[in-house]
Each structure stands twice: as C-alpha cells, then as structure tokens.
C-alpha positions as a Python dict, from the first residue, in 0.01 Angstrom:
ca = {
    (1, 'M'): (0, 0, 0),
    (2, 'D'): (126, -218, 283),
    (3, 'A'): (-135, -483, 205),
    (4, 'L'): (-38, -491, -161),
    (5, 'L'): (331, -515, -90),
    (6, 'A'): (271, -790, 163),
    (7, 'A'): (75, -982, -100),
    (8, 'G'): (370, -967, -339),
    (9, 'H'): (238, -703, -581),
    (10, 'E'): (456, -444, -748),
    (11, 'V'): (349, -99, -628),
    (12, 'H'): (446, 233, -783),
    (13, 'L'): (388, 580, -640),
    (14, 'V'): (365, 876, -876),
    (15, 'G'): (351, 1216, -708),
    (16, 'A'): (452, 1579, -736),
    (17, 'R'): (554, 1601, -370),
    (18, 'I'): (673, 1266, -246),
    (19, 'A'): (807, 1310, 105),
    (20, 'G'): (881, 1096, 406),
    (21, 'A'): (1000, 739, 440),
    (22, 'W'): (843, 476, 215),
    (23, 'D'): (874, 101, 213),
    (24, 'P'): (1185, 28, 4),
    (25, 'R'): (979, -208, -210),
    (26, 'T'): (770, 86, -333),
    (27, 'I'): (890, 219, -669),
    (28, 'L'): (879, 599, -661),
    (29, 'H'): (821, 824, -962),
    (30, 'P'): (869, 1188, -854),
    (31, 'V'): (708, 1430, -1100),
    (32, 'R'): (873, 1771, -1112),
    (33, 'C'): (622, 2057, -1127),
    (34, 'T'): (621, 2425, -1052),
    (35, 'S'): (453, 2508, -721),
    (36, 'R'): (321, 2848, -836),
    (37, 'P'): (85, 2939, -985),
    (38, 'R'): (-123, 2649, -859),
    (39, 'W'): (-329, 2611, -1176),
    (40, 'L'): (-10, 2549, -1369),
    (41, 'E'): (101, 2293, -1111),
    (42, 'V'): (-226, 2104, -1166),
    (43, 'V'): (-189, 2108, -1544),
    (44, 'Q'): (178, 2010, -1538),
    (45, 'F'): (123, 1725, -1297),
    (46, 'S'): (-165, 1583, -1497),
    (47, 'R'): (31, 1585, -1823),
    (48, 'R'): (359, 1458, -1682),
    (49, 'A'): (195, 1189, -1472),
    (50, 'A'): (11, 1071, -1783),
    (51, 'T'): (347, 1029, -1953),
    (52, 'V'): (467, 807, -1668),
    (53, 'V'): (151, 597, -1685),
    (54, 'R'): (178, 545, -2062),
    (55, 'R'): (544, 449, -2028),
    (56, 'E'): (499, 201, -1745),
    (57, 'R'): (177, 33, -1868),
    (58, 'F'): (36, -41, -1521),
    (59, 'D'): (-235, -297, -1461),
    (60, 'I'): (-419, -69, -1216),
    (61, 'V'): (-399, 308, -1197),
    (62, 'H'): (-555, 474, -892),
    (63, 'N'): (-590, 850, -869),
    (64, 'Q'): (-628, 1013, -530),
    (65, 'I'): (-862, 1315, -504),
    (66, 'R'): (-874, 1413, -874),
    (67, 'P'): (-890, 1232, -1211),
    (68, 'F'): (-539, 1337, -1310),
    (69, 'V'): (-494, 1044, -1549),
    (70, 'P'): (-722, 768, -1680),
    (71, 'G'): (-794, 516, -1404),
    (72, 'V'): (-986, 455, -1083),
    (73, 'V'): (-1045, 769, -876),
    (74, 'T'): (-1099, 801, -501),
    (75, 'V'): (-1285, 1129, -452),
    (76, 'G'): (-1242, 1224, -88),
    (77, 'G'): (-1336, 1589, -138),
    (78, 'G'): (-1643, 1539, -354),
    (79, 'C'): (-1731, 1678, -695),
    (80, 'H'): (-1563, 2014, -754),
    (81, 'R'): (-1831, 2131, -995),
    (82, 'F'): (-2099, 2053, -736),
    (83, 'Y'): (-1902, 2245, -473),
    (84, 'L'): (-1857, 2553, -691),
    (85, 'R'): (-2217, 2566, -807),
    (86, 'E'): (-2417, 2454, -506),
    (87, 'V'): (-2203, 2510, -197),
    (88, 'L'): (-1971, 2805, -249),
    (89, 'P'): (-2250, 3064, -307),
    (90, 'F'): (-2392, 2984, 39),
    (91, 'E'): (-2047, 2974, 198),
    (92, 'K'): (-1897, 3290, 46),
    (93, 'G'): (-2185, 3469, -126),
    (94, 'R'): (-2274, 3475, -495),
    (95, 'L'): (-2029, 3748, -593),
    (96, 'I'): (-1721, 3582, -444),
    (97, 'A'): (-1839, 3242, -567),
    (98, 'G'): (-1866, 3379, -921),
    (99, 'L'): (-1518, 3529, -905),
    (100, 'K'): (-1372, 3204, -776),
    (101, 'R'): (-1541, 2999, -1048),
    (102, 'A'): (-1372, 3222, -1306),
    (103, 'S'): (-1023, 3180, -1156),
    (104, 'A'): (-756, 2987, -1345),
    (105, 'L'): (-721, 2727, -1069),
    (106, 'H'): (-1088, 2635, -1058),
    (107, 'L'): (-1114, 2633, -1437),
    (108, 'A'): (-821, 2388, -1445),
    (109, 'L'): (-986, 2165, -1184),
    (110, 'L'): (-1316, 2167, -1372),
    (111, 'A'): (-1135, 2076, -1693),
    (112, 'L'): (-980, 1778, -1515),
    (113, 'E'): (-1322, 1660, -1403),
    (114, 'R'): (-1482, 1700, -1744),
    (115, 'A'): (-1203, 1503, -1909),
    (116, 'G'): (-1170, 1242, -1636),
    (117, 'Y'): (-1522, 1154, -1525),
    (118, 'R'): (-1613, 960, -1836),
    (119, 'P'): (-1668, 584, -1861),
    (120, 'D'): (-1398, 550, -2127),
    (121, 'R'): (-1136, 703, -1896),
    (122, 'C'): (-1257, 610, -1548),
    (123, 'P'): (-1362, 250, -1478),
    (124, 'Y'): (-1478, 329, -1123),
    (125, 'I'): (-1514, 624, -890),
    (126, 'I'): (-1494, 557, -516),
    (127, 'A'): (-1684, 818, -315),
    (128, 'N'): (-1681, 831, 63),
    (129, 'S'): (-2052, 901, 105),
    (130, 'S'): (-2377, 908, -86),
    (131, 'L'): (-2355, 1287, -63),
    (132, 'G'): (-2031, 1277, -261),
    (133, 'R'): (-2163, 1014, -500),
    (134, 'D'): (-2479, 1208, -579),
    (135, 'G'): (-2281, 1523, -659),
    (136, 'I'): (-2074, 1337, -917),
    (137, 'L'): (-2373, 1170, -1080),
    (138, 'R'): (-2557, 1502, -1098),
    (139, 'Y'): (-2295, 1659, -1322),
    (140, 'Y'): (-2109, 1381, -1504),
    (141, 'P'): (-2222, 1096, -1733),
    (142, 'M'): (-2091, 807, -1526),
    (143, 'P'): (-2296, 486, -1502),
    (144, 'P'): (-2440, 484, -1147),
    (145, 'E'): (-2310, 132, -1081),
    (146, 'R'): (-1957, 260, -1152),
    (147, 'V'): (-1970, 518, -871),
    (148, 'V'): (-1956, 328, -543),
    (149, 'V'): (-1951, 437, -181),
    (150, 'A'): (-1694, 322, 73),
    (151, 'Y'): (-1733, 517, 396),
    (152, 'N'): (-1419, 626, 576),
    (153, 'G'): (-1277, 412, 853),
    (154, 'V'): (-1124, 497, 1189),
    (155, 'D'): (-852, 365, 1418),
    (156, 'A'): (-1070, 276, 1717),
    (157, 'G'): (-763, 196, 1925),
    (158, 'R'): (-611, 540, 1891),
    (159, 'F'): (-947, 717, 1922),
    (160, 'S'): (-1108, 562, 2226),
    (161, 'P'): (-1293, 664, 2545),
    (162, 'E'): (-1001, 514, 2736),
    (163, 'A'): (-799, 825, 2645),
    (164, 'R'): (-1004, 1026, 2892),
    (165, 'G'): (-829, 862, 3184),
    (166, 'R'): (-491, 962, 3045),
    (167, 'W'): (-548, 1313, 2915),
    (168, 'R'): (-887, 1461, 3006),
    (169, 'A'): (-795, 1649, 3325),
    (170, 'E'): (-460, 1771, 3192),
    (171, 'Q'): (-601, 1889, 2860),
    (172, 'R'): (-898, 2067, 3013),
    (173, 'L'): (-665, 2244, 3254),
    (174, 'S'): (-450, 2364, 2963),
    (175, 'L'): (-765, 2500, 2795),
    (176, 'G'): (-878, 2680, 3109),
    (177, 'V'): (-1189, 2463, 3139),
    (178, 'G'): (-1312, 2340, 3475),
    (179, 'P'): (-1401, 1975, 3544),
    (180, 'E'): (-1777, 2049, 3548),
    (181, 'D'): (-1783, 2292, 3255),
    (182, 'L'): (-1942, 2193, 2924),
    (183, 'L'): (-1674, 2180, 2654),
    (184, 'L'): (-1767, 2170, 2285),
    (185, 'L'): (-1506, 2065, 2028),
    (186, 'F'): (-1473, 2175, 1664),
    (187, 'V'): (-1208, 2001, 1450),
    (188, 'G'): (-1152, 2104, 1090),
    (189, 'T'): (-945, 2296, 841),
    (190, 'G'): (-1128, 2566, 650),
    (191, 'F'): (-1319, 2729, 932),
    (192, 'A'): (-1576, 2905, 712),
    (193, 'R'): (-1674, 2596, 512),
    (194, 'K'): (-1680, 2380, 824),
    (195, 'G'): (-1940, 2607, 983),
    (196, 'L'): (-1752, 2785, 1259),
    (197, 'A'): (-1955, 3105, 1210),
    (198, 'P'): (-2296, 2949, 1290),
    (199, 'L'): (-2138, 2749, 1571),
    (200, 'L'): (-2010, 3067, 1736),
    (201, 'A'): (-2353, 3225, 1693),
    (202, 'A'): (-2518, 2921, 1851),
    (203, 'L'): (-2266, 2934, 2137),
    (204, 'A'): (-2365, 3295, 2203),
    (205, 'R'): (-2733, 3190, 2213),
    (206, 'L'): (-2649, 2923, 2470),
    (207, 'C'): (-2466, 3179, 2683),
    (208, 'D'): (-2776, 3401, 2670),
    (209, 'R'): (-2974, 3105, 2805),
    (210, 'G'): (-2733, 3065, 3096),
    (211, 'L'): (-2560, 2746, 2979),
    (212, 'A'): (-2222, 2917, 2916),
    (213, 'P'): (-2030, 2635, 2741),
    (214, 'H'): (-1671, 2656, 2624),
    (215, 'L'): (-1546, 2581, 2272),
    (216, 'A'): (-1210, 2442, 2161),
    (217, 'V'): (-1124, 2489, 1792),
    (218, 'V'): (-864, 2256, 1643),
    (219, 'G'): (-737, 2299, 1287),
    (220, 'S'): (-508, 2511, 1072),
    (221, 'G'): (-614, 2855, 960),
    (222, 'S'): (-595, 3214, 1074),
    (223, 'A'): (-754, 3243, 1417),
    (224, 'R'): (-746, 3623, 1443),
    (225, 'P'): (-1065, 3709, 1246),
    (226, 'W'): (-1252, 3437, 1430),
    (227, 'Q'): (-1128, 3561, 1765),
    (228, 'R'): (-1262, 3906, 1674),
    (229, 'R'): (-1595, 3751, 1577),
    (230, 'A'): (-1610, 3560, 1907),
    (231, 'A'): (-1530, 3877, 2101),
    (232, 'G'): (-1801, 4064, 1912),
    (233, 'L'): (-2052, 3799, 2020),
    (234, 'G'): (-1950, 3847, 2382),
    (235, 'L'): (-1787, 3505, 2409),
    (236, 'G'): (-1463, 3642, 2550),
    (237, 'D'): (-1226, 3371, 2664),
    (238, 'R'): (-1479, 3091, 2617),
    (239, 'V'): (-1332, 3009, 2273),
    (240, 'R'): (-982, 2862, 2249),
    (241, 'F'): (-794, 2815, 1920),
    (242, 'A'): (-542, 2532, 1937),
    (243, 'G'): (-425, 2543, 1576),
    (244, 'R'): (-317, 2229, 1399),
    (245, 'V'): (-222, 1954, 1643),
    (246, 'A'): (-46, 1619, 1612),
    (247, 'D'): (-250, 1459, 1890),
    (248, 'P'): (-620, 1538, 1836),
    (249, 'E'): (-712, 1242, 2058),
    (250, 'R'): (-619, 1458, 2357),
    (251, 'Y'): (-887, 1709, 2260),
    (252, 'Y'): (-1149, 1441, 2203),
    (253, 'A'): (-1064, 1313, 2552),
    (254, 'A'): (-1112, 1661, 2699),
    (255, 'A'): (-1440, 1741, 2519),
    (256, 'D'): (-1802, 1664, 2607),
    (257, 'V'): (-1965, 1722, 2267),
    (258, 'F'): (-1830, 1734, 1912),
    (259, 'A'): (-1988, 2001, 1687),
    (260, 'L'): (-1934, 2045, 1313),
    (261, 'P'): (-2217, 2228, 1132),
    (262, 'T'): (-2033, 2212, 800),
    (263, 'F'): (-2160, 2365, 477),
    (264, 'F'): (-2005, 2082, 274),
    (265, 'D'): (-1801, 1781, 372),
    (266, 'P'): (-1837, 1456, 177),
    (267, 'F'): (-1723, 1277, 494),
    (268, 'A'): (-1553, 1464, 777),
    (269, 'N'): (-1307, 1220, 933),
    (270, 'A'): (-1317, 1409, 1260),
    (271, 'T'): (-1682, 1309, 1301),
    (272, 'L'): (-1592, 941, 1307),
    (273, 'E'): (-1288, 1004, 1529),
    (274, 'A'): (-1509, 1186, 1780),
    (275, 'M'): (-1763, 903, 1778),
    (276, 'A'): (-1490, 645, 1830),
    (277, 'S'): (-1373, 857, 2124),
    (278, 'G'): (-1718, 826, 2282),
    (279, 'L'): (-1847, 1176, 2204),
    (280, 'P'): (-2200, 1256, 2090),
    (281, 'V'): (-2183, 1458, 1767),
    (282, 'V'): (-2387, 1747, 1635),
    (283, 'T'): (-2343, 1801, 1263),
    (284, 'S'): (-2529, 1910, 952),
    (285, 'R'): (-2688, 1706, 678),
    (286, 'Q'): (-2422, 1849, 445),
    (287, 'N'): (-2168, 1624, 620),
    (288, 'G'): (-2162, 1283, 451),
    (289, 'A'): (-2076, 1130, 789),
    (290, 'A'): (-2433, 1213, 894),
    (291, 'E'): (-2536, 914, 680),
    (292, 'I'): (-2398, 671, 937),
    (293, 'L'): (-2563, 847, 1232),
    (294, 'R'): (-2886, 747, 1403),
    (295, 'P'): (-3023, 1088, 1501),
    (296, 'G'): (-3122, 1098, 1865),
    (297, 'V'): (-2928, 779, 1937),
    (298, 'D'): (-2561, 849, 1863),
    (299, 'G'): (-2577, 1207, 1741),
    (300, 'L'): (-2793, 1495, 1624),
    (301, 'V'): (-2827, 1633, 1271),
    (302, 'V'): (-2945, 1981, 1172),
    (303, 'D'): (-3086, 2019, 822),
    (304, 'R'): (-2906, 2347, 749),
    (305, 'P'): (-2571, 2455, 893),
    (306, 'D'): (-2691, 2817, 909),
    (307, 'D'): (-2992, 2727, 1124),
    (308, 'V'): (-2847, 2886, 1437),
    (309, 'D'): (-3161, 2828, 1645),
    (310, 'G'): (-3175, 2460, 1550),
    (311, 'L'): (-2805, 2420, 1619),
    (312, 'A'): (-2835, 2589, 1959),
    (313, 'E'): (-3130, 2367, 2047),
    (314, 'A'): (-2938, 2052, 1953),
    (315, 'L'): (-2640, 2157, 2162),
    (316, 'A'): (-2860, 2255, 2456),
    (317, 'S'): (-3017, 1908, 2457),
    (318, 'L'): (-2673, 1765, 2533),
    (319, 'A'): (-2610, 1983, 2837),
    (320, 'D'): (-2735, 1698, 3055),
    (321, 'P'): (-2441, 1465, 3139),
    (322, 'T'): (-2661, 1155, 3144),
    (323, 'T'): (-2803, 1226, 2799),
    (324, 'R'): (-2470, 1293, 2635),
    (325, 'G'): (-2308, 999, 2815),
    (326, 'A'): (-2565, 755, 2677),
    (327, 'M'): (-2540, 907, 2330),
    (328, 'G'): (-2161, 895, 2343),
    (329, 'E'): (-2167, 524, 2425),
    (330, 'Q'): (-2388, 460, 2123),
    (331, 'A'): (-2159, 676, 1908),
    (332, 'R'): (-1866, 454, 2003),
    (333, 'Q'): (-2061, 143, 1904),
    (334, 'T'): (-2147, 295, 1567),
    (335, 'A'): (-1784, 389, 1503),
    (336, 'L'): (-1671, 33, 1574),
    (337, 'R'): (-1864, -74, 1262),
    (338, 'F'): (-1624, 132, 1051),
    (339, 'P'): (-1267, 11, 1106),
    (340, 'W'): (-1011, 147, 863),
    (341, 'E'): (-977, -199, 708),
    (342, 'R'): (-1332, -173, 575),
    (343, 'P'): (-1274, 92, 302),
    (344, 'L'): (-947, -85, 222),
    (345, 'E'): (-1126, -408, 140),
    (346, 'Q'): (-1391, -225, -61),
    (347, 'T'): (-1119, -53, -262),
    (348, 'L'): (-948, -385, -328),
    (349, 'E'): (-1279, -523, -452),
    (350, 'V'): (-1297, -237, -704),
    (351, 'Y'): (-952, -337, -827),
    (352, 'R'): (-1061, -698, -863),
    (353, 'E'): (-1361, -588, -1065),
    (354, 'V'): (-1141, -378, -1294),
    (355, 'T'): (-916, -676, -1364),
    (356, 'R'): (-1220, -897, -1421),
    (357, 'D'): (-1352, -644, -1673),
    (358, 'E'): (-1021, -646, -1857),
    (359, 'R'): (-1020, -1024, -1871),
    (360, 'R'): (-1373, -1014, -2013),
    (361, 'G'): (-1240, -791, -2286),
    (362, 'G'): (-1369, -452, -2184),
    (363, 'R'): (-1610, -264, -1964),
    (364, 'A'): (-1935, -333, -2141),
    (365, 'E'): (-2064, -561, -1869),
    (366, 'S'): (-2135, -367, -1551),
    (367, 'R'): (-2131, -533, -1217),
    (368, 'E'): (-2131, -328, -903),
    (369, 'P'): (-1863, -408, -646),
    (370, 'R'): (-1968, -442, -287),
    (371, 'A'): (-2051, -103, -145),
    (372, 'E'): (-2220, 52, 154),
    (373, 'S'): (-2590, 0, 190),
    (374, 'G'): (-2634, 377, 185),
    (375, 'G'): (-2577, 377, -187),
    (376, 'G'): (-2240, 356, -236),
    (377, 'R'): (-1761, 547, 76),
    (378, 'A'): (-1306, 951, 240),
    (379, 'E'): (-1036, 1007, 372),
    (380, 'S'): (-909, 890, 657),
    (381, 'R'): (-713, 584, 558),
    (382, 'E'): (-537, 597, 226),
    (383, 'P'): (-679, 347, -22),
    (384, 'R'): (-428, 84, -127),
    (385, 'A'): (-390, -57, -475),
    (386, 'E'): (-423, -409, -600),
    (387, 'S'): (-390, -578, -935),
    (388, 'G'): (-321, -917, -1080),
    (389, 'G'): (42, -821, -1119),
    (390, 'R'): (195, -476, -1128),
    (391, 'A'): (3, -213, -942),
    (392, 'E'): (30, 158, -922),
    (393, 'R'): (-108, 386, -658),
    (394, 'R'): (-127, 753, -729),
    (395, 'E'): (-107, 1016, -459),
    (396, 'P'): (-117, 1352, -637),
    (397, 'R'): (9, 1617, -399),
    (398, 'A'): (-58, 1911, -629),
    (399, 'E'): (-396, 1973, -466),
    (400, 'S'): (-316, 1899, -105),
    (401, 'R'): (-525, 2189, 28),
    (402, 'E'): (-827, 2161, -198),
    (403, 'R'): (-1127, 2022, -8),
    (404, 'R'): (-989, 1685, 89),
    (405, 'G'): (-1209, 1478, 313),
    (406, 'E'): (-993, 1576, 597),
    (407, 'R'): (-1057, 1679, 953),
}
C-alpha cells in the first residue's frame, strides 16, 4: 500500500477487523460482522464487502486469502478444496477429515471458492508457489495463464547471519543449550500440519544414534500435548516450546538447523527467513518453499513428511559443523534472490495487466504477466494494489487463522 500511496493512487481498505495505525491517506471501510459462528462471519463479510465494492466502483479490487468478492485474489494458503481432499486425510485421518469437510465453516469456504474461482469473476489469481498454483488448477476452471506464481520475499536485513553475534549466546543460554550442542529449530503455527509429530520421532531416532540434538519450537498453539508426546519418546528436556514470539530472528540466530517437515504449506515464510539467517533447512516437498531450494546445496528435501527415517537421515547429515556451515552460506545466497520487493513488483504487474485488459474491452485476450520461472508466487509481505486511478486493497480478516502462508 505504501508504494501505491507514494505514487499518488487512491487506496481503500475493506476489512472486518481493521486494527492498528494506517497511513491517513488510506480510506478505511470497516465491515461489521459477527465473530461467531465463524461460518456466518465468512458469509456476512463476503456479502457486505460486495456491497461496498459495488458502491465504490473501484478500478482494481484485490482479495487477500479468499475470493470474497469479484477481483484479483492472492492465495497465500493455497486451494481449500485441495487441502480438504488431499491433505487433511493424511494429517488428521479420514474420519476426522470427513467430519471437517461436512462442517458449516468448510462448506462456506468451499462455496466461496466455487463462486470466486471463475474467469468471469477473477481476472487473476496470484499463488505463492507452483504447489499452490497446481492445487487451484486441479479443481477450478481458471485459464492456466491467469494463475501466476510470485514467491514470497524476505527482509534480508532483519533476518541475517549477523544476528548471531548479537543474540546467539544469550538465546541459547535461555534455552538451556550449550555452545557446542546441536540445536534444531521449528517455526510454525498449526503444529500437526507443520509436521511436528514426525520431527519429534526423527529427533528420538537421532538420540538413539547418540547425536542427542535439542529442538526449539516457536509458534502459537497448545504445547501440553506435544510435551507429553516428547516425554513419551524419551526426549525429556531436549524440546523447548517458546510460544509465539515477536522476535523470531533471535531463535534463527541461536539455531544450527531449521526443520519443517510440513504436510502442506504453499510457501512457509519461516523457511525463507531461516535461509536468510544463514541456516540450512530440512523440509518436505509439500512445502512450496522447497521449489526455490537446491537440494544438497542450500537445504535438504524429504519426499514425504511422515518418512521419519528419511527425515532423521537428513538431519544427521547436518550434524557436521562444516557441512551445515557451507550449506547455510548457500542458503543465505539463495534467500537474497527473493527480496520482499520482488512479489510486490509482480503483483503490480498483475494490476497493470488487468487495466490493460479493461482498456482492450474485456478479458478475451490472455497475456501472462511476468511470473517465476517455476511456473508461476505467499505471505510474507502484503501485496500492494495499483490501478490507473482509484485502487482498492482488500484485507479480509474473517479468516485470519485459516491456513495462511504464515510461519
């Protein structure tokens, strides 16, 4: 939004939960919705936001996360239908997955997708990885050239190896980790989906082999059941739960290896933050961020998150300080190719293409905006909006906890 405002565009923000300080030039449109039940919040926001859009007649409408109203959509959390059908049964089991699919909330979200992911309502979808893009194209009739990829970006100044000099010793001391101990780091919200269970199992295997690493877990969620699981695996005090933190760079500075064997993550921002911090990463192919990795050079990728033996082997290969140091240096170099300005510019190019289509008199002529070579982009930086005149950026808050491409 800052870039649009600086360029002299008129920017509107429509949201159910608009909080914090905003640039006074931003025109705010708070949408009043009930907060419970959540399915009703989704339906109310979609309908009332559509009323605002029809009234204001914006040049560009940009949905965040979901296709709440007709317009461009940035899909940081991937296709919900794909998640429910192809991911949730492996994450929770078929019975629980079936019950969840039948819940009012998920039915409402699926209805949004069915109505929104159509060429007549959605000029472009911006995905943050080919993994996310492929899920959308598998289930919805969008022209492939209209679903583009813009990988997430990272603040390489905030997340940097230089932070080790400031915080590494202090943070490791607070975690009860010695200077020569091997410290693994897991960062993510939604511990089950992010693969904490197989990571704990792999950690136990490493302890059986005499490596005895430590694990720091950063992210919101109930730690108690996971602490019981860790204790049952004989990990004792080797696993520390930090909860949600405002300064994750301290934990990247303290860690030796970043591990995220996620079951589904269109692009886990924490992966790129760890790489920018100079950490080698071990992740699964179900993490869209794996698309930017060079396995064996700047990170390691396991084909299945539940492959505990493969995960343990990958982690064990990084026990050598020289190996992980060299890989961490390469990870930093890879991360530098993805500054946060990069997805911003790609998003602006989508806006330019939308306005060009309108000037041509419609959307019949398809021309693909610049996208990543991997096939097409998450969430780390918020996409800004641009138009030839008035612009509107949408940040729907109604779904703030639903599978965002967050840490």
